[in-house]
C-alpha positions in Angstrom: -46.6 -0.5 -25.3 -47.9 2.5 -27.3 -49.2 5.2 -25.0 -49.6 8.3 -27.2 -52.3 9.5 -29.6 -53.1 12.3 -32.0 -56.8 13.1 -32.2 -57.7 15.0 -35.3 -60.5 17.3 -34.3 -60.1 20.2 -36.8 -62.8 20.7 -39.4 -62.2 18.7 -42.6 -64.3 17.9 -45.6 -65.4 14.5 -46.7 -65.0 13.8 -50.4 -68.6 12.6 -50.7 -70.7 14.5 -48.2 -68.9 17.8 -47.7 -68.5 19.0 -44.1 -68.0 16.3 -41.5 -70.0 16.6 -38.3 -67.9 18.3 -35.7 -66.2 16.7 -32.7 -68.8 18.2 -30.4 -71.6 16.3 -32.3 -73.5 14.4 -29.6 -74.5 10.7 -29.9 -76.5 9.3 -27.1 -75.9 12.5 -25.1 -72.1 12.4 -25.3 -69.9 14.2 -27.8 -67.8 12.3 -30.3 -64.6 13.8 -29.0 -65.4 13.0 -25.4 -66.1 9.4 -26.4 -62.7 9.2 -28.2 -60.8 10.6 -25.2 -62.5 8.3 -22.7 -61.9 5.3 -24.9 -58.2 6.2 -25.2 -57.9 6.7 -21.5 -59.6 3.4 -20.7 -56.8 1.5 -22.5 -53.9 3.3 -21.0 -53.3 6.1 -23.5 -52.9 9.2 -21.3 -50.8 11.4 -23.5 -53.0 12.9 -26.3 -52.3 15.7 -28.8 -55.6 17.2 -29.9 -55.5 19.1 -33.2 -58.3 21.7 -33.4 -59.3 24.3 -36.0 -59.0 28.0 -35.6 -62.7 28.7 -35.6 -64.1 26.1 -33.2 -60.9 25.2 -31.3 -61.8 27.4 -28.3 -65.3 25.9 -28.0 -63.9 22.4 -28.1 -61.2 23.2 -25.6 -63.6 24.9 -23.1 -66.0 22.0 -23.2 -63.3 19.3 -22.6 -61.4 21.4 -20.0 -64.5 21.7 -17.8 -65.4 18.0 -17.9 -64.4 16.1 -14.7 -64.6 12.7 -16.5 -61.6 13.5 -18.6 -58.3 13.3 -16.7 -55.7 12.5 -19.3 -53.0 14.8 -20.3 -53.9 16.9 -23.4 -51.7 19.1 -25.6 -53.8 21.4 -27.7 -52.6 22.3 -31.2 -54.3 24.7 -33.6 -54.3 23.6 -37.3 -53.9 26.4 -39.8 -55.1 24.5 -42.9 -57.8 21.9 -43.6 -55.9 18.7 -44.4 -54.8 15.6 -42.5 -51.2 16.2 -43.6 -51.2 19.7 -42.1 -52.8 18.5 -38.9 -50.1 15.8 -38.3 -47.3 18.2 -39.2 -48.7 20.6 -36.5 -48.6 17.8 -34.0 -45.1 16.6 -34.9 -43.2 18.7 -32.3 -45.0 17.0 -29.5 -44.5 13.4 -30.6 -41.5 11.4 -29.3 -42.5 7.8 -30.2 -45.1 5.7 -31.9 -48.6 7.1 -31.7 -52.2 6.3 -32.6 -53.8 8.7 -35.1 -57.5 8.9 -35.4 -60.3 11.3 -36.4 -62.6 12.7 -33.7 -65.5 11.7 -35.8 -64.8 8.0 -35.2 -67.3 6.2 -32.9 -65.5 3.0 -31.8 -65.4 0.2 -29.3 -62.5 0.8 -26.9 -61.7 -2.9 -27.3 -60.1 -2.0 -30.7 -57.3 -0.2 -28.8 -56.3 -3.4 -27.1 -54.5 -4.6 -30.2 -52.5 -1.3 -30.2 -51.5 -0.7 -26.6 -49.9 -4.1 -26.2 -47.9 -3.8 -29.4 -44.1 -3.3 -29.2 -43.1 0.3 -29.8 -40.8 -0.8 -32.6 -43.4 -2.8 -34.5 -43.7 -0.2 -37.3 -46.7 1.6 -38.9 -50.1 -0.1 -39.1 -53.6 0.5 -40.4 -56.5 -0.9 -38.5 -58.9 -2.7 -40.8 -62.2 -4.5 -40.6 -62.6 -7.7 -42.6 -66.2 -8.3 -41.6 -67.5 -6.3 -44.6 -71.1 -7.5 -44.0 -71.3 -5.4 -40.8 -69.9 -2.2 -42.4 -72.7 0.3 -42.6 -71.6 2.2 -45.7 -68.9 0.3 -47.6 -69.1 2.6 -50.6 -68.0 5.6 -48.5 -65.2 3.6 -46.8 -61.5 3.5 -47.7 -61.1 0.0 -49.2 -58.0 -2.1 -48.5 -56.4 -5.1 -50.1 -54.0 -7.1 -47.9 -51.3 -9.7 -48.5 -49.6 -11.6 -45.8 -50.6 -9.1 -43.1 -49.6 -6.0 -45.1 -51.6 -3.4 -47.0 -50.9 -4.0 -50.7 -53.4 -1.5 -52.2 -56.0 0.9 -50.9 -58.4 3.4 -52.4 -62.1 4.4 -52.3 -62.7 3.0 -55.8 -60.6 -0.1 -55.2 -61.7 -3.4 -56.6 -60.6 -6.8 -55.2 -60.5 -5.5 -51.7 -60.8 -7.8 -48.6 -61.2 -5.1 -45.8 -62.0 -1.5 -45.1 -60.0 1.0 -43.1 -61.5 1.8 -39.7 -60.1 5.3 -39.5 -57.3 4.6 -37.1 -53.6 4.1 -37.7 -50.3 3.7 -35.8 -47.5 6.0 -37.1 -44.2 7.3 -35.9 -42.5 10.7 -35.9 -39.9 9.4 -38.3 -42.5 8.7 -40.9 -43.9 12.2 -40.6 -40.4 13.6 -41.1 -40.1 11.7 -44.4 -43.2 13.2 -46.0 -42.3 15.3 -48.9 -45.6 15.5 -50.9 -48.2 18.2 -51.4 -51.1 18.6 -49.2 -54.1 16.3 -49.8 -57.4 16.1 -48.1 -57.6 12.4 -47.5 -55.7 10.0 -45.3 -55.0 8.1 -48.5 -52.3 10.5 -49.4 -50.7 10.0 -46.0 -50.7 6.2 -46.2 -49.9 5.9 -49.9 -46.1 6.0 -49.6 -46.1 3.5 -46.8 -48.1 1.1 -48.9 -45.7 1.6 -51.8 -42.8 0.7 -49.6 -44.5 -2.3 -48.1 -44.2 -0.9 -44.6 -47.8 -0.7 -43.6 -49.2 -3.6 -41.6 -52.9 -4.4 -41.6 -54.3 -5.1 -38.1 -57.7 -6.7 -38.1 -60.1 -5.5 -35.3 -61.7 -8.9 -35.1 -65.3 -7.8 -35.5 -65.2 -5.0 -32.9 -67.8 -2.3 -33.7 -67.2 1.1 -35.1 -68.7 3.9 -37.2 -67.2 6.9 -39.0 -69.7 9.7 -38.5 -69.7 11.8 -41.6 -73.4 12.3 -42.3 -76.8 12.4 -40.7 -77.3 8.7 -41.7 -74.1 7.5 -40.1 -74.8 9.6 -37.0 -78.2 7.7 -36.7 -76.5 4.4 -37.3 -74.0 5.2 -34.5 -76.9 5.9 -32.1 -78.5 2.6 -33.1 -75.2 0.8 -32.4 -75.1 2.2 -28.9 -78.7 1.2 -28.2 -78.1 -2.3 -29.6 -74.7 -3.1 -28.1 -74.2 -0.7 -25.2 -71.7 2.0 -24.4 -68.7 -0.3 -25.0 -70.0 -1.3 -28.4 -69.2 -4.9 -27.5 -70.8 -7.7 -29.4 -71.2 -10.9 -27.3 -72.8 -13.0 -30.0 -69.6 -14.9 -30.7 -67.4 -14.9 -27.5 -63.7 -15.1 -28.3 -63.2 -18.3 -26.3 -65.5 -20.5 -28.3 -65.8 -21.7 -31.9 -67.1 -19.3 -34.5 -70.8 -19.5 -35.3 -71.8 -21.0 -31.9 -73.9 -18.6 -29.9 -73.4 -18.8 -26.1 -76.2 -19.5 -23.7 -74.6 -19.3 -20.3 -77.7 -20.2 -18.4 -78.2 -23.3 -20.5 -74.5 -24.2 -20.1 -74.7 -23.8 -16.4 -77.8 -26.0 -16.2 -75.9 -28.7 -18.1 -73.0 -28.4 -15.7 -75.3 -28.7 -12.7 -76.9 -31.8 -14.3 -73.5 -33.5 -14.3 -73.1 -33.1 -10.6 -74.1 -36.0 -8.3 -77.4 -36.0 -6.5 -75.5 -35.3 -3.3 -74.1 -32.1 -4.7 -73.5 -29.2 -2.3 -76.6 -27.1 -1.5 -76.8 -23.7 -3.2 -76.5 -20.9 -0.8 -76.8 -17.1 -1.0 -73.3 -16.0 0.0 -73.4 -12.9 2.2 -69.8 -13.4 3.3 -66.8 -11.2 2.1 -65.6 -13.6 -0.5 -65.6 -16.0 -2.3 -68.8 -14.4 -3.8 -71.7 -15.4 -5.9 -70.8 -15.4 -9.6 -73.0 -15.0 -12.7 -74.0 -17.9 -14.9 -71.8 -16.6 -17.6 -68.7 -16.6 -15.3 -69.6 -20.2 -14.1 -70.0 -21.4 -17.7 -66.6 -19.9 -18.6 -65.0 -22.5 -16.4 -66.0 -25.2 -18.9 -64.0 -25.0 -22.1 -61.8 -27.0 -24.4 -58.5 -28.0 -23.0 -55.9 -25.3 -23.6 -52.2 -25.3 -23.4 -51.0 -22.3 -21.3 -48.0 -21.8 -23.6 -50.3 -21.6 -26.7 -51.5 -18.4 -28.2 -55.1 -19.4 -27.4 -54.3 -18.8 -23.7 -51.9 -15.9 -24.2 -54.6 -13.9 -25.9 -56.9 -14.4 -22.9 -54.1 -13.5 -20.4 -53.3 -10.3 -22.3 -57.0 -9.4 -22.5 -57.3 -9.9 -18.8 -54.3 -7.6 -18.2 -55.8 -4.9 -20.4 -59.1 -5.1 -18.6 -57.5 -5.1 -15.2 -55.4 -2.0 -16.1 -58.7 -0.3 -16.9 -60.3 -1.3 -13.7 -57.3 -0.1 -11.7 -57.4 3.1 -13.8 -53.8 2.6 -14.8 -51.9 3.7 -17.9 -49.1 2.7 -20.1 -46.8 3.1 -17.2 -48.4 0.2 -15.3 -47.7 -3.5 -15.6 -50.3 -6.1 -14.6 -48.8 -9.3 -13.3 -51.1 -12.3 -13.0 -50.5 -14.9 -10.2 -52.3 -18.2 -9.5 -53.0 -18.0 -5.8 -55.2 -16.1 -3.3 -54.8 -12.4 -2.5 -52.3 -13.4 0.2 -50.0 -14.7 -2.6 -50.0 -11.2 -4.2 -49.5 -9.6 -0.8 -46.4 -11.8 -0.2 -45.1 -11.3 -3.7 -45.3 -7.6 -3.5 -43.4 -6.9 -0.2 -41.0 -9.8 -0.5 -39.9 -8.7 -3.9 -39.7 -4.9 -3.3 -37.9 -4.3 0.0 -34.1 -4.3 0.0 -32.0 -5.8 2.8 -30.9 -2.4 4.0 -34.4 -0.8 3.9 -37.5 -0.9 6.0 -41.1 -1.5 5.3 -43.7 0.7 7.2 -46.8 -1.4 7.8 -49.9 0.6 8.7 -52.6 -1.6 10.3 -56.0 -1.2 11.9 -57.2 -4.8 11.5 -56.4 -8.4 10.7 -55.2 -8.0 7.1 -52.9 -5.1 7.9 -51.3 -7.2 10.5 -51.0 -10.0 8.0 -48.4 -7.8 6.2 -46.5 -7.8 9.5 -46.5 -11.6 9.6 -45.3 -11.8 6.0 -42.5 -9.3 6.6 -41.3 -11.1 9.7 -41.2 -14.5 7.8 -39.0 -12.9 5.2 -36.9 -11.0 7.9 -37.6 -7.6 6.4 -36.7 -4.5 8.2 -40.0 -3.5 9.7 -41.7 -0.5 11.3 -45.2 -1.2 12.5 -47.7 1.7 12.9 -50.4 -0.2 14.7 -53.9 1.2 15.4 -56.6 -0.5 17.4 -58.8 -2.6 15.2 -61.4 -0.3 13.5 -59.6 2.8 14.6 -59.2 5.4 11.9 -55.7 5.9 10.4 -54.2 9.4 10.8 -52.1 10.3 7.7 -50.1 12.8 9.9 -48.6 9.8 11.7 -47.3 8.4 8.4 -45.9 11.8 7.5 -44.0 11.9 10.8 -42.7 8.3 10.4 -41.3 9.0 7.0 -39.7 12.3 7.9 -38.0 10.8 11.0 -36.7 7.5 9.4 -35.1 7.8 5.9 -34.4 4.0 5.9 -38.1 3.4 5.3 -38.3 2.6 1.5 -42.0 1.6 1.3 -45.3 1.9 3.0 -48.1 -0.7 2.8 -51.7 -0.5 4.0 -55.1 -1.9 3.2 -57.5 0.3 1.3 -60.4 -1.7 2.8 -59.6 -3.4 6.0 -62.0 -6.3 5.5 -61.9 -7.6 9.1 -63.7 -4.5 10.4 -65.2 -2.9 7.3 -63.2 0.4 7.4 -61.9 2.3 4.4 -58.4 3.8 4.9 -57.2 7.1 3.3 -55.0 5.8 0.6 -55.3 9.0 -1.5 -53.8 11.2 1.3 -51.2 8.6 2.2 -50.2 8.1 -1.4 -49.5 11.9 -1.7 -47.3 11.7 1.4 -45.3 8.8 0.1 -44.7 10.5 -3.3 -43.7 13.7 -1.5 -41.1 11.7 0.4 -40.2 9.6 -2.6 -41.1 6.3 -1.0 -42.9 3.4 -2.6 -46.6 2.9 -1.7 -48.2 -0.5 -1.7 -52.0 -0.9 -1.3 -54.0 -4.0 -0.6 -57.2 -3.5 -2.6 -58.3 -7.2 -2.4 -61.8 -6.4 -1.1 -62.2 -3.0 -2.6 -61.3 -3.0 -6.3 -64.4 -3.0 -8.4 -66.6 -1.6 -5.6 -64.8 1.4 -4.1 -63.2 4.5 -5.7 -59.5 3.7 -6.2 -57.2 5.0 -8.9 -53.6 4.0 -9.1 -52.6 7.2 -10.9 -54.6 9.7 -8.8 -53.8 7.9 -5.5 -50.0 7.6 -6.3 -50.1 3.8 -5.8 -46.9 2.1 -6.9 -48.1 -1.5 -6.3 -51.8 -2.3 -6.1 -52.6 -5.8 -4.8 -55.9 -7.5 -5.5 -57.7 -10.8 -6.3 -60.5 -12.1 -8.5 -63.0 -13.5 -6.0 -64.5 -10.5 -4.3 -65.8 -7.4 -6.0 -64.6 -8.4 -9.4 -67.2 -11.3 -9.2 -64.8 -14.0 -10.4 -63.4 -17.3 -9.1 -61.0 -17.9 -6.2 -57.4 -18.8 -7.0 -56.3 -15.8 -9.0 -54.6 -12.7 -7.8 -52.6 -9.9 -9.4 -50.5 -6.8 -8.9 -50.7 -3.5 -10.8 -47.1 -2.2 -10.7 -46.0 1.3 -11.6 -42.9 1.0 -13.8 -40.9 3.4 -11.7 -40.7 0.5 -9.2 -38.6 -1.8 -11.4 -35.5 0.5 -11.3 -35.7 0.7 -7.5 -35.8 -3.1 -7.0 -33.6 -4.4 -9.7 -30.7 -5.2 -7.3 -32.9 -7.0 -4.7 -32.1 -10.7 -4.8 -35.2 -13.0 -4.9 -36.5 -14.1 -1.5 -38.7 -16.8 -3.1 -39.0 -18.7 -6.3 -42.7 -18.8 -7.2 -43.6 -15.3 -5.9 -40.7 -13.3 -7.3 -42.4 -10.4 -9.1 -39.4 -9.7 -11.3 -39.7 -13.2 -12.7 -43.3 -12.4 -13.7 -42.3 -9.1 -15.2 -39.6 -10.9 -17.2 -41.5 -14.0 -18.3 -45.1 -13.1 -18.1 -46.4 -16.6 -17.4 -43.5 -18.3 -15.7 -45.5 -21.2 -14.2 -48.6 -23.2 -15.1 -51.5 -20.8 -14.3 -55.0 -21.6 -13.1 -56.2 -21.5 -16.7 -59.9 -22.0 -16.1 -60.0 -19.4 -13.4 -58.5 -16.8 -15.8 -61.1 -17.7 -18.4 -63.7 -16.9 -15.7 -62.0 -13.7 -14.7 -61.9 -12.6 -18.3 -65.7 -13.0 -18.5 -66.3 -11.3 -15.1 -64.2 -8.3 -16.1 -66.1 -8.1 -19.3 -69.3 -7.9 -17.3 -67.9 -5.2 -15.1 -66.6 -3.0 -17.9 -69.8 -3.4 -19.9 -71.8 -2.2 -16.9 -69.2 0.5 -16.3 -67.3 1.2 -13.1 -69.5 4.1 -12.0 -72.6 1.9 -12.4 -71.0 -1.0 -10.4 -69.9 1.5 -7.6 -73.5 2.9 -7.5 -75.0 -0.6 -7.3 -72.7 -1.4 -4.3 -73.6 1.8 -2.5 -77.3 1.2 -3.1 -77.3 -2.4 -1.8 -75.2 -1.4 1.1 -77.5 1.4 2.1 -80.5 -0.9 1.8 -78.8 -3.5 4.1 -77.7 -0.9 6.7 -81.1 0.7 6.8 -83.1 -2.5 7.1 -80.8 -4.2 9.5 -80.9 -1.2 11.8 -84.7 -1.2 11.5 -84.9 -4.8 12.9 -82.6 -3.9 15.8 -79.0 -4.8 14.8 -76.3 -2.4 15.9 -73.3 -1.6 13.8 -69.7 -1.9 15.1 -68.7 1.6 13.9 -70.4 4.7 12.5 -67.4 6.8 11.5 -68.4 7.8 7.9 -65.4 5.8 6.7 -67.2 2.4 6.4 -66.9 0.5 3.2 -69.8 0.0 0.8 -69.4 -3.8 0.7 -69.5 -5.0 4.3 -71.7 -4.2 7.3 -70.1 -5.2 10.7 -72.8 -5.9 13.3 -73.0 -6.6 17.0 -74.4 -10.1 17.9 -77.6 -9.5 19.8 -77.5 -10.6 23.5 -80.4 -12.9 23.1 -78.7 -15.2 20.5 -75.2 -16.8 20.2 -73.4 -16.2 17.0 -73.1 -19.9 16.3 -76.8 -20.3 16.6 -77.4 -17.2 14.4 -75.1 -18.6 11.8 -76.7 -22.1 11.9 -80.2 -20.8 11.6 -79.4 -18.6 8.6 -77.5 -21.4 6.9 -80.5 -23.7 7.4 -82.5 -21.1 5.5 -80.0 -20.7 2.7 -77.8 -17.8 3.7 -74.2 -17.6 4.7 -72.8 -14.8 7.0 -69.3 -14.4 8.4 -67.9 -14.2 11.9 -65.4 -11.6 12.9 -61.8 -12.4 14.0 -59.6 -12.2 17.1 -61.1 -10.0 19.9 -64.3 -9.5 18.0 -65.0 -13.2 17.6 -68.5 -14.2 18.6 -69.2 -10.6 19.6 -69.6 -9.2 16.0 -70.4 -10.6 12.6 -70.3 -9.4 9.0 -72.8 -9.2 6.2 -71.3 -8.6 2.8 -73.1 -7.3 -0.3 -70.3 -8.5 -2.6 -70.8 -10.5 -5.7 -73.6 -11.1 -8.2 -76.4 -10.5 -5.7 -79.8 -9.4 -6.9 -82.1 -7.1 -5.0 -84.4 -10.1 -4.4 -81.6 -12.0 -2.7 -80.8 -9.1 -0.4 -84.4 -8.5 0.5 -84.9 -12.2 1.1 -81.9 -12.2 3.4 -83.3 -9.2 5.4 -86.7 -10.9 5.8 -85.0 -14.2 6.9 -82.7 -12.4 9.3 -85.8 -10.6 10.8 -87.6 -14.0 11.1 -84.6 -15.7 12.8 -84.1 -12.9 15.3 -87.8 -12.8 16.1 -87.8 -16.5 16.8 -84.7 -16.1 19.0 -86.4 -13.3 21.0 -89.6 -15.4 21.4 -87.5 -18.4 22.7 -85.7 -16.1 25.1 -88.9 -14.7 26.5 -90.4 -18.2 26.8 -87.3 -19.5 28.7 -87.5 -16.5 31.1 -91.2 -17.1 31.8 -90.5 -20.8 32.5 -87.6 -20.0 34.8 -89.7 -17.5 36.8 
């Protein structure tokens, strides 16, 4: 993977229009340089050298340094001259491997970077090109490219017989910079020319992703139009990658056709208010129907890699994180993680305050792992100081595992504080984020998570049967000598082979679409929606007389755990709601029949949630009336 970038943010001059708008130029209320940095970070590029000019460098640096949205590592370099060559030479001392070079005046879809980050580091230099010339806003002002067998054969602004244009992004190496022995030129053409002459420069097509070089008022306006038309991710859905070119998808029509194929006795459609599986969008459902695909063919490999890239973004991981895809529920990923990563002479510290924390204990006992169980009462808050003491007193503990969201009680656990403690003691940290990823604030880098475990069918809004782990690469050296405890769930096998066994192909197609919906909405927007719906549920359910199990301030934003009213049995409450089209969920173990859960996970609309609240109120009112009537009769 390529994980470094050089962002050219120093003033330069365009050969046609003169001064290029600066990197602080705002499009749709966001500066060009901030868009570039966020796009790089989304795809795992966290090491960026930003080259600024002497005059405006301080202003750029001050604006970026004070922005809480930007968390990547930035090395600032001041450019003395005004050429691309000089900028790259200034950056050279900070480069130690292949890197992406781009101008800060480039507005681009982050999806473009997917072709880069998954490329082998020894793949050589490449120029990103766009062959869809009909969509290029100003071809005359673009650097034109002729390609032969995947290589750039010629390039130039006045070139004839071209079949693509340069996007404004290239992959280079420090060794290439060291070979430059030509005079300074203003254009990137001079930088790439020698690579073209030697036949070294590959041409990577961006496959229709959207972009715009902003070098004039007109191109700035076009960039603003692109964002209005296609959204912040500049993603064009008109031709989904999983269908034939030229066929526009209509997911609602496809879903209607699928439903028409079902028998007249098909299952009734319910609004699922249970904590997974969840309601999915028509687009996700329609993704399940596709042409038959061989899982060893590139048609599937492309989908799997795209899913991995998107999951890395959702986990907020970087180039140091591997996404391993498994066919199986979240429990499969739980078992794969701890059975693969705890040596025979080491111990696993399991922190539990509910059913799913205790499931780790059961898995550890099945595999006869060394085990320390820090057990809290169900729904009791975890105290990080207890973990600090456990690690300090027992050096044989090699890893700690806990749930981020303990689904059985609806409590969020302090993974950020525990992650810092684990890293302080140099122990591995495993986190179950099965029911929190996509809805709660979790960040594998910030929270020092070594192995994150999750699945597709809860807050990612996809289909059951797919799980995955996000593994920090520092883990591999620590577990390389551990012999496999299983065959199918050996994480090292997945790291080595990628797709070692036949996957649930259709489920991965659906997950790809669901992740696309999430990333187009944006994680902050998805988080906000969950919080808003959860607040609505809690407020209205309290208004109609339902009591919550806990009120600690550490409850999740996806589940509300409620006491069963004394005037109705849970089985009767469940049955009455199901008859009216809603599914709720009963609690486990000692809370069974005493408490129940209402989840706001999945593709729920406001109308569905309000309909559920009204129905719940009606069911409870009927139960109360029946109770009063029976009391009067008895008296």
